[in-house]
N, C-alpha and C positions, 0 to 999 in steps of 0.2 A: 394412867392415859393420858393428862393432861398435856403434856410435855408430848405432843404428836410428832417431831422431826426431832432429828439429830444430824450435826455438819458432818459430813465424812468428807478429806478431799478424793477427788477422782481422777484416773488416771487421764490421761493427757488423750486429748481426740483426734486418730487419724484419719481424715473424710476418707483415705483409700482405701481401708477396711471395711467400712460399714458393709457394701456390698457386694464383698468379695465370695469369690465359691468354695467350696464346701473344700477342705485341703486333704492333698491324701498323705499324710504325716501322721503319726501319731495323737490322742486325742485325750486331754485333761477328763476323767472322772472312772468311774469303776460301773458296770453295767450289771444289771439285777438279774440274778437267773432267773426270774419270772418272767422274762422279756424275751418271750418266745420266736427265734431266728433261725432258719434252717439256711441254709446253700452260700455263694459269691458274691461280692458286689464289683463289677466294673469300678476302680476308684479314678481311674481317670479321667482327667479334666471333667468331674465331677462338678455340675455349677448348684446354690442352694435350689435350684426347682425343676431342674434334668431328672431324668432318669427316671423318675418317683414308680413307673411299673413296676422298674427293676428291684425297686425298693420294695414295692411291695410281694415280688415274687420272693424276696429273698426271707421276707417275714413268714412267719406263721402265722401273721400277725394275729397280738391283740387287737386287731382294726375291730373294733365293735363299729363293720363300717358299719311371750310378748310380753317381754311382756304385756299384759295388755295396754289397749291404746282405747280404752273407752271411752273417747270425748264428746259431748254434745257439739251437733255443730256452732253454736252459739259461740262454745268455747273455744271452735276451731278458725271462725272470723273475729274472734275480740284475742287472736293470740299476736303475741308483739314478733317484731324482729328476731330473726335468729343471725348472727353471725358467726359463719362456721369458720371463722378463725378462732373464734373463743370457743368451739366446740373440739379442736384440735390440737391433744395433748402434746403434737409435736411443735409446732408453736408456743407453748407455755410449757414450761419444764417448770415442775413447783416444788417436787419431792428431792430431798436434799439427798439420793441417791445418783442424781443426776448430775451434771456440769456447773459450776458453780457463780463463774468466773467465766465471761468470754475474754479473749485474746484475739486480736489484729491478725484476722490470715487463717484460724484454727477453726473455724466455722463454715468453711465455703461449702459444701452438702448443705448443714440445715439449711442456712441462708439461703439455698438457691432454693430446697422447698417452700420454704419462706414466701418468697418470691411469687412461687408458682401457685400458690394461696392467695397473694393478695390479687395475682390476677382475677381471681372467679367473682363471678358478682355476688354480691351482699342479696341473702334471699329473707323474705318474711315470709310466714306459713311453712317454716322447712328452709321450701326456695323458688316459692312461685312466684315471687313480686321484687323486681330489680331494680338500682334506683334513675333508672331511664324513667319509672312510670311515677306518676304525680304523688307526693307526698301524704296528701291528703284522703288517701281513699279506708276508708272503712274496712271493706273485703279485701282481705290478703291477695284472693287470685282476682281483683278484679272481677265483673259480672260484666255482661253483654247483654242486651233485651230480644228474648224469642219469641216473638208472638207467633199465635195460631187463631186462627180461625172456628177450630174447634178445640173447647174449653174442657173442663175437668168431666170423664164420666160422657164424654161424648157431647157434649151438653153446646152452647155455641157460650163461647168465651165471653166469659163475666164478669173472672179476678182479673188482678193485677197479671201483667205478663211478668215472664219466671225471666229470672237476671241469672244469665248461664255463667261459668267460670272463665275468666279471658285467658286468652291461651300465651305461654312467652315463650320466645323459645334460645334455646341456649348452642353452642358451639361446640360437641363432644371433646373436639383434639383439643379445647383451651379450658374444658373445664377438668382439669387433670392435676391432682389426682381427684377419683370420683369421689365426690361428698357424702360418704357412707353414713353420714347422718339422714341423711334420704331415708335410708331401708327404715328409721326409728318412725316416720310421718306415720301421722292416719291417712286416708284416703280423700281425691279432691272431694269438697264437699256436693251435700245433694241438695240444690236449692229448686227449692217446691217451692209452689204459690200460697202465697200467706194463708189462704182458708182452704188450703187442702184437707186439711184435716177438720172435726168436731172441735176438735181442742188443740190449744197451743202448749199441749206435753211435749218436753222434749223428747220421752221417749215413747213421741207416735209411731217414728220412722225406726225399723231396724237398725242395730247399733252394728257397724264394719267388724264386729268381733261372732257376730252371729252370722252374717249375711253379707257379702264383699261381692260386688257388680266389677267384673273387667271394663265396664265402661259405665259412668253416672249419671253421662248422658245420651241418650240413644237414637240408632239414625231410626228415621222414621221409615226404612225401606230396606228390602234384603237387597236389592243391587247399590244402594251407596253402604250397607253395612260391607258387600265384599272389595268395593270403590276402597276403604277405609285401610284395608288390611290388620286391620284387629279381629281378633278375637271378640265373640260376648258371650258371655258365661256368665254363672254363677260360683261363687265357690262358701260351700253350707257348713257351717257346725254348729249345730241345732246346740249339742254342751261344752261351756268353756271351762267346766275345773273335773276335776273327777268324785266330787259330790256337791251335793244340793245346797247345802251349807256354806260353800267354800262360792256360791254364784247363785243366789236366791232370784227366785223372778213371782212373777204377781201367779198366785191361785184363785184360781173362780170355782167356789163351788154351790149354784145354787142352785141346781139342776135344769140348768138353759145350757144348749148347742148350739148357738141360733148360727144356720148356714142359710148359703142361697139354696128356693128350692132348686136354682136350672143349672147351674155350675158349681155347686156344692160349696162355695169359699166361707170362711167364717169370718164372722163382724169382724172388724178390725176399726182401727180410727180415721180410714180413708173413706169407707160410708159417707153416704149423705141419708139424713135423719126426716119423712118429709110427715105430710097430715098429723101435725098435733101430736108428732112422737111416736103415731101408731104404725108407720112402717120406718122402712127404710131401703134405701135404693142402693144397691150393690156398686160396689167400685168395678167389679171386674165384667158383668156382662150386663147392666146397666137391669136388671129387672126389680122389680119392685115386690117387696119384703113384708110379710106380717112381724112386728116384734110382741115377743113376749107381756103377755100381761103384767109383769112386775116392773118392767121398764117403766110403768106410766108413771110408777111412785118413785124412783129414781133419777134425780139430776146424772145428765148425761157426765158429770164430773165425778159421778161415784163408781162407771162400769170400765173395772178397767180393761175389757176388750176394746172400747172404746179411746185409753188414754194410750194403752202399751202397746205396741207393735210386737212385744216378745210378751207372750204369756201361756199358762199352763191350765186347761181344763181337765175337771174330774167326768170323766166321761159317766154315761149312763148306760141301764141294762144294754142295746140295743149293741153298741158298741161290744159286747164280748160274746165269743162263743163258747162261751165255757167258763166257770172261774178263774179266777187271776191266778197265773201260773208263781208256784213258789219256786225260788233259786235253788237250780238241785244242780249239784255240779260231781261228776264223775272226772278223779286222778288216774289217771295210765301212766303209768310211772315205769321204766326202764327199768329192769332189776339182771341187767345183762352183766358179766366181766365185767368190760371197758366201765360201763356206769357206776359200779362199785368199786373198782379202782383207782377211779379219779377222784373220788366223794361227792360227787353230783346227787346221789341216791341221797347220800345223809343229811347233805345240804338242804336238799329240795323236801323230804319230812320234817326237817329241825326249824322250815323258815314257814310251813305250812301250820305246827303244831304253835310257831311265835304268834302267828298274825290268824288263829282261831278268833279271835276277839274283834280284829277288823273286819272279817270279814257281814258284808251286810245282812243283818237279823233281828232287826230289834224288833221282830212281832214273833220270834223265834219259829217263822216258816222254812228256813234253809235245812236242805240234805247234802250228805254226802256220801261218799262212794271212792274206794279205796282195791283199784285192781294192780298188780304185777304183773309186768309182759318179759318174758325173755322167747323163746319158743314155746311154754305153756302161759296160761293165765290164773294168777292168783287172787282169786276173792277172798275177803275177808266178810266174815259177820261178825257184826256188832252190837250186843243185845243193849238193852235200854241198863240207863243207872240203875234204878228201880232192880234190875229183873237178877238177882245176886246170886239165884242158881245157873245163869249162864256164861259161860266164860267166851272171850273173843275165838275164835276160830277160824284157820286159812282151809282152804278147797283147792288143789289144784285140778284143773283142765287143761287138758291136751289136746284142743279142738283138731280136726282134719285141717289138714295147710288149704285143700281148695274145695272145701264144703263149705256154700252158701249158708247151713242152717246150724246155728252156732249155739248149743245147748249150756244153757248158765243154769246158778242156782237161783233158789226163787228168790225175784227183785226182796219182796220184805226179808228179806236175810242180811241185802248187800247194802240198798239205799236205806242212808238211817236220820234219824233226825237229829240236826248238828246238837239243839239244846237238849235232848230228851237222854240225848247216848255221851253227851261231852268227856263224862271222866272215862267212860272207855274208847275214847279218839284218841286221847289223850295217852291212856295206857298204849294203844296201840301203837301210835306214831313215836311214842318214845324207843318202842322195839321193834321196829319195821324193820330196820336192816343186821334185825339180827336174824331175821326169817331168812337170808341170803347172803348169809357173808363167807357161806362155802360156795354159793352158785358161781359153777366154771365154766357156762352158757355162753354162748357167742353170738347164737341165733337170736333175732328180734322179731316177730310176728306181729307188727303196727296193724295188719290188715284184721287177722281175726280181733284184734282189742278196739281197735271200731268197731268194728260189726258188735261185738258183746257190750259196750258202752250204749252205742243206738237202742240195742233192744230193753237197755235199761231205762234208758229218756226218750222212747216213742213214745210213748202215751202221756208222757207229762213235759217234756221239751225241758231243757239246761243249757249245761254245757259241758265239751269235754276238756281237758289241762292236758297234753299231753308235754311230758319230760321228759327227755332224750338224750343221750349222746351215743346212741349207733345208728347207723342204717338201715333200716329195714331190709333184710336178706334173705328172707323166708317168705309162703303164700302167696297170696294175691297181691300185694301192694309190694310183692321183693323189687329194690331196685338196685341196679348196679354201676360201679365205678366208670363214669366216663371218659374220655379220652381228650381230656383239656388239652395235653401237647400240640397233639395235629390240627387242631383248631381257634385256639385262643389266639386272639388278634386276627384271625380274618373273618370271610367273609359270611361264614356259616356258623359263627361262633354262636350268633344267639337260640337259631336253628336248633342245633344239636348241642347246645350247653343252658340254657337257659327259658327255654320249654317243659313242658311234662313229659317223664321220661317214663310214666304209667298211664293209664287209660282211669284206673280205677279210682283216684283221687278226686278226681273234678267230680265224674259223675258216683261216687259218697257224698261228696260234699251236697252238693244237688239235694239227695235225698234224705241229708242229715237239715238241708235248711225247710224241708216241706214237713219235717216233723218238728220245729222249731228247736234246732238243736246247733248250737256254736261249739266251734272248735277252735280253742288256742293251743300253739305251740312256742313250747321252750327248747331250743334245740343249744347244746353245748359241745364241744365238742374239741380234738386236734386235728381230728382228718375229716375228708369230707363225707358228708351229710346229704347231698340232693337238694340244698334247699329250694331250689325252680321248681321239684316236682310237689315237695309235702306242701308249700307256699300255697299251693290250690286247697285244701283244705282248710286254711283261713280265709282268704280272699272271697269265698264262693258261702260262708257262711256268718260273716261278718265279724269274722276273728282275728289275729294277729300272730306273727310269724318274728319272737323273739331270737335273734342269733347270734351267739357269743364263741367266737373262734379261739381255738387255743386256750379253751379255758382249762383248771384245774384246781383242786381244791387244796392245793399245797401252796396256792397265795391267795395271801387272806384278799387282798384285793379283790380277787374275782368270787371269792367267797359273799363281800359287802355288797359288790355290784347285782349279781346275780339273787339273792338274798332281797336286799334292798327294792328292787324292780318286782321278783314274783310277789315278793308283799303288798307292793301295791298297787298289784296287777289284781290279787285278792281282796284286798280293800276297795278296789273302785266299784260306785253303787252302775247299775244295769238297767236298762231299760227293754223286758223279756219281751216276746211275740210282737216286734214290734215293725210297723212297715210306717214307710216314709215316702209322700206325695208332693210333688212341687206342680203347682198352678201359674197359669199365668194370664194376661190379658188377652183378648182375643186378637187374632192374629201371631200369636208367637207362643213356642210350644214347646218343651224340651224335645234335643234331635239325638242327644246320647248323654249315659250318666260313667262317671267315674269314682271308682271305689272299692272298697270292701263291701258287697253285699249280692244276691241273686235278684236279678227284674224278673216279675212274677209276670207282669206286664209290660207296656211300653211306657207306662208312664206309675207305673208301683214299684218300689223295691222294697224286698223282703230281709228284715234284719230280727235273725231268732234268738240274738239278745244284740243290744244299741249300747257300741263302747261310747269310751266319753272322750276318749283323749286319739278320735283319728277324723279326719274331716273329708268333705265331698263335691266333686264338681259334676255340674251340672252345662252342658252346653244349650245353650239357646238359640231358635231358628225363627227366622220374621217369614212368615209364611204369605201372609198380608201387610201394604202397606198400611201404616200405622196413623192414622189420624187424629189420637188426642195426643195431649201436651204431657200427659201422666201416665207412666205403664205400672202395675202392678205385680208382683210376683209373690205367692205364698209357700210355705213350705207347712207341714204338717205330720207330725210324726206320731202315731198311733201306738200306746207300748201298755207294757205293767208296771209299775215301778217294786224295787226291793223290798219295796212296805207291802205290796198286797194292793194298791189303788190302779186302776184302770184310767189312763190318762193322755190328753191331746197337748201336744205342746206344738202350737200355732209361731209361725213367725214373719212376718207380713212387711216388703219391702216395696219401694213406691220409686220409681224415678222419671228424669223427665228425661221429653224428645227432642232431636231436633233436625234439621236437613243441612245443616251448617258443617264440613266437616273439619273447622275449626273447634267449633266447639265442644265436638265429639274430641279431638285430640286431648282439649285442655283442662277432660275430665276422665282418663282415663286411666290406670289404675294398674300401674306395672307391676305390684309383689300379685297380685291375681293375674295379670295376663302369664308374669311366670308359673306360676301355677299353674292352670291351662299347658301352657305348653307343655310343662313336665309330663304334665300326665299322655299329650299327644305323641311325645317323645318314647315315653313308655311302650305307649304301641304300637309305632311304627319298628322299633325294638324287636318284642316279641314274633309279630308277624311277620316280617321282613328282616331287618337288621340292622347291628349298631351304627354301621355307618347310614343307612337313611336317614336313622333318629336322627345323626349330627347335622346329615346336609341339612335335615326339616328345622332345627333351632336355628344354622345359618343363612339359609331362604327368609325364613320368618323377620327376622332381625332386618335383614336386608330390605324386602318387599316395605318395610313398614318406612324405613327412611326413605325411601325410593320414591315412595307416593308421597312422605313430608314436603320433600324439596320440589318433586311435582305439583302439588298441589298446596300445600298451607306456604311453602317461604320460594314460589315458585320467580325464576329470573337469577337466581343464582345458578351458573352454569360454567363449568372449566374445573379444572384440577385445582386452582385455589379458592375454589368456592369450600366456604365453612363446612363441617358435618352436621348439621342443622337438628333437631328433635327438640319436642316441649319440652320444659323444664319437671315437670311433675312425669314424665319418663326418661329421664337421661339414666337413670341408674339401670333400665332397661337390659340394653347391649350387656354392660357388668354381669349381669344376672344368668342374662342368655350365655355368654362366654363359660360363667361359671359351671352352668348346667353341663354344658360340654366335655370340659376338664372333669368332672365327677368321675368317681368310681363308677358309678353307673354308668354311665356312658363313652368314658374316654377309650382313646384309641390303647391300643398297646395289649399286654398279656397281663389282664387279673385272675384272680381265683374264682372258678366260677360261684364258689359259692358268697364270697363278698357282694360279688356283681350282682347274685339275684336279691341278696339279702337288703343292700341299697337299693334296690325297684323297689322293693314294696315299704321300703319307710319314702319314697320318695310318693308312692301312690297313694300312702295314708296320714300322710302330717298332716295338722294342723299348720296353718297358712305359718305361722311365726315363727315355726318352729321346721320349717322347709325353708324359708327363707335362710336361717342362720345355720341348715344342713347343708347350701349351696356356699354361704358364703360367711366363715367362719367369722365368731367378734376374735377379735384381738387387745387385749386388755395393757395397757402399759402401765407397769405397778412401780417402775422406780422413780416414775414421774409424776404419779398420783395424784387428785387433790388435796388437801390435809382431809376433807369429810370422807374419800370413797374410803369405803372399807369400815365403815363407824355405822353406827343406826340413825337415819334421819331424825333430829330432835324437833322442826318446825311441826305447823300443823301441817294432816293431809292437803296435798296439793294437786290437780290433776291438770293446770293450766300447761305444767310444762312439756315438754315433747316426750320428756319417760315421765309418767308420775311418779312423787314422791308420797311415799306413804309413812304417818309417823310409827317409830319404830323398826322401818323393815331396813338391811343395810345397803349402802347405799353405793352402787357398783360405778367406775372409775369409767370414764370417756373410752370410747373404740376408737383404733387407729385400724386405716387402710392395711389388707393383707398384701401386704410385700414385702421383702426382703429389704429393698432401702430403708427401712421405716426401726428395722431391728439394729438398734445400734451396740456396737459389742461388749459394751459395759453396761447393758440396759438388764432389765427384769420383765418378761413377758409372758401372760396367761391369755392361749389359745384354746378356743373352746369352738367346736365341731358340731355338738347336738350327743355325739357318739361319745368322746375321750375329749377329755383337758389334757393341754401341753404345757409345763414348767417350763417354759425357755431361759436360761441361763447364760448371758452372753460371755463369752470366751475371756475376756480383758475386763470383767467386774471385779471390781476392789474384793478386798478380804474381809472388810466388815458388814460387806452383805452377805458373802457366806455365812456368816455367824450370826447375824441378825436372822435368819432364813434359815437356816440348814444346821447350823450351830458344830459346824465344820471351819480350819483353818489355813487350811490347802484346799481349791478348787477340784484335783483329784480325788478327794475324800468324798468329793457330792455323791451321790448314788443317783443313778441314770438309769431309766426304766419305770415300773409301775411301781410307784412308792406313795405313801402319803407324807405330809409336810409332819415334820417333830412339831408338837407342841413347846412354845417355848415361852418366856415371861416377857418380852418386848414389845413396843408397836406395832413394828415393822410385820412382824410375824402376822402376831393374834389380824392384824388386819386382812393378809394375804388369805388367814382361814376363813376369816368373816365373808370373804370377796366368793372363794368355791364353794362352801357351804350354803349361800344366797344362789352360787350358779346351780345347784345342784337341787334345790327345792323345785325348781317345774314344775312350776304350777299348772295342773291340767297336762301332766304327763307323767309315766311312770320313771321315766329315765333317771339312772343315775350314773354320772360320766369317770369314768376312772380317771387318775391323774400319772400323767408321765413325766419324767423330771429328764429333759434334756439338755445337756452342755453345750454352747456355740464353738468354732472354732475361736482359737484364739492367736495373737496377732504372730507370735513367733511359731505355731504351730510347723510350719514347712520348713523350717531348720534342725527338727527333731528327726531321729532314723527310725527309727523304731515304724512297725505296719501302723497303719491307723485299724483299730477294732473295726473290725465289719459290722457287729453287731450296732455300734455307738452309727457306723456310716447307717446303716436301713433304720433306724431309730430316727436319726435327724432327717433321714428325705420323707418317711412319714409324716414326717411333723412338717417338713416343707411344704408339701403337698396341699395343705393349709391356705398357704400362699400364693389363695386364685388369680393377684393382679400379675404374679411372673409367668415368665415362659415355661412350659411343661411337656418333656416329649414331643419336642415337634408341633405344640400348638402355641399360638404365638402368648406374648404374653397380652393384656390390656393395651396400650400404648399401640405395641404394633396390627391388635384387632382393626381395633379404630381404622388406622392407616390403610388397611387391607379390604374396609368394607369400602373407607372413601376411593380407594383406588379403582374398584369395583362398581361403586354408582358411576365413574367416570366415564367407564367406558364406552 
């Protein structure tokens, strides 16, 4: 391991081949039988990023269509300059699989890229300060004074004036290629008066990991907000990881839940303590409240509520309407012929069996129930392990298809304690498939199964987990195959294919919410399942729909992905019987809420179980002009933990205000804005059309650019004027165009199940994962640094843009998502959040094939869904380490399959045989991740910017 690099001769590099089109002649490599493709491909003049939707059609695709940035404001302000050129692996080849000797005239393309990069301004704190600024600025944003006659809590201004972020503009057309390192940066700092909190704790304002505002300086009036063309919304993620142990927060357990008598906000670091510690003044409504008696004997520094903006309170009895709920799970398992034959049933019960110890149950209170579903319902009575006189028994009920009354056996025999019945549960799961081995039924009555599960959980709450590969085809939940061919790619597509096809599912979901029941779905099939309709069950019960297209147990990779994700889902700690409310300072309110939940009232969101791998967006409205220099938001989640405690998780955020558009733009968060725009695009898709969603996205970025030109950099007129935007927003146009190109919104023919599943993901993913889902990460492996793929040996370092933790694998730098950066002899790993592509350049050298794949000929490299062989060499080990690190997915249950793709070689056009359709489709699918390139008549990013500039000059 000490000898990390080996010298290999490289092929001559021909710049004319770097950006060549996918050829129309035979391609090296073999295609896995596990890569499901059907149909034909038009191979005439196929470019690397054209006709992607055709590729989607031809794949029965296995298209299973943040690191944390927890840095304190002081660390952000101390950030030293980062040279983007140093971040870019294209400019610094360091791995011996790359070109080692530069020859005159041989590297024109690479030199051109470097020249483009050298024209970019060199940024500090990411990219927010440029050389034209004074060198002695301590704040990398620089700051400007924003004074107000009204101070904190509405009092006359006695605190120091707030220093807001200074705005710096950039020409987007000259800022090419876009500096994607910006996507890793934390949002612009929130600058508050020094005396805005009782203590100077760095945790006194909520971390952007928990709450992220689209605007870190808030307009002081609704008219100014509208004028800005920027949205005002909060992106909220109350839980950062799947378990409390991974991301602990302070727990307050002294019996005091201190709240304002008037607005009901919770005690937090921004209140004022008055009358020698007897009173506290609410920072939301300015009411003077009494402090609990035990506060008198405790110094302020010892109170978690006054030091930490994110904390959790152990609830008192008045917050309970019944004893804390236990975790109750009803498994509804599809036992039809299709699910048995494709291996999903056997895989599911084996995964449950292997995951029993992972189900949160440290108090021994978890209960489970198993129901097999086809046209009948098969219940299982599971005796206690101590009752040796009873055996497991199966009871089969054939409910009337159209009868609302479901007759089920006694719940006491069905919902059993996981701990006391553990041995018999294992026995059942070991033999579960054998009960249905000869089942020939193809009918699937999901509606009656759901109603049966509801009856079992109605009084106790819990969750139903549905695992199926069969579309419901009988009963009240019956669905039929929709006519995709006639409406795909047309104006009626969204209303015909992406909305519910049966009202039963939404109305049933609302009933479940009232009974504190969540529904989660795992759908795995090679045929149509109507994800758009079935996802209503999860959306309104705070669940999630997990979609596995073209799944089959004959593929070990398919089994691994499903088992990993299903097991992670079962192990996730959940908050039961939860409600969430967002409180705002006077004059502000939540106008709209987005995510998977049900709204009980205008501001109270209901979650039968609160998942840890989702986030939520709240659009904020300004009703009255804001006279304060600082405003506040507080999110409270009342819930029951998996351990049986009733708790309140409190997140408090403070933001400065301003009447200056420049300050507002200088502190806008491009990632949070993208999240908000994505939710509105989903809403427009489902209520109108995909075209209206794309028009909305295009219009939104154009309006922002026009406003910026008119109000911020007034005077730049004419066709020769630069396309300017603030540096902290310079990735926004790229992200918006990436959304437009995404499978969820792109024009053209896309299988409706794939599109519906993508819409579900975009509507619920935490922000870091959402950004990666729309702008994939591409790692240059053959030129990665010496330390990439190896454990970090230094001390924990949170000062870097990407924090380094001792012992964790270091990932390579990312490169831009464009074919221009894929060299013919290179090796690249592409991460889309759904899958991983390992792209092998067609002109790569034989030593690379040997070290990575253990083959001597490029034709022997397996293409499709495969895992890398485990070889005893440094390069193979480091690549596998990188893949394993990516698959860890902290805060997510996801596990990405790996697809190996061999690119075209320089001599492919001279081969006379026909190109493998499967490999062409695989390449096209892989190339769809290159979102900066042209796709299906959608412009490439540079062309997109040019089009925006032309529209602005009309």
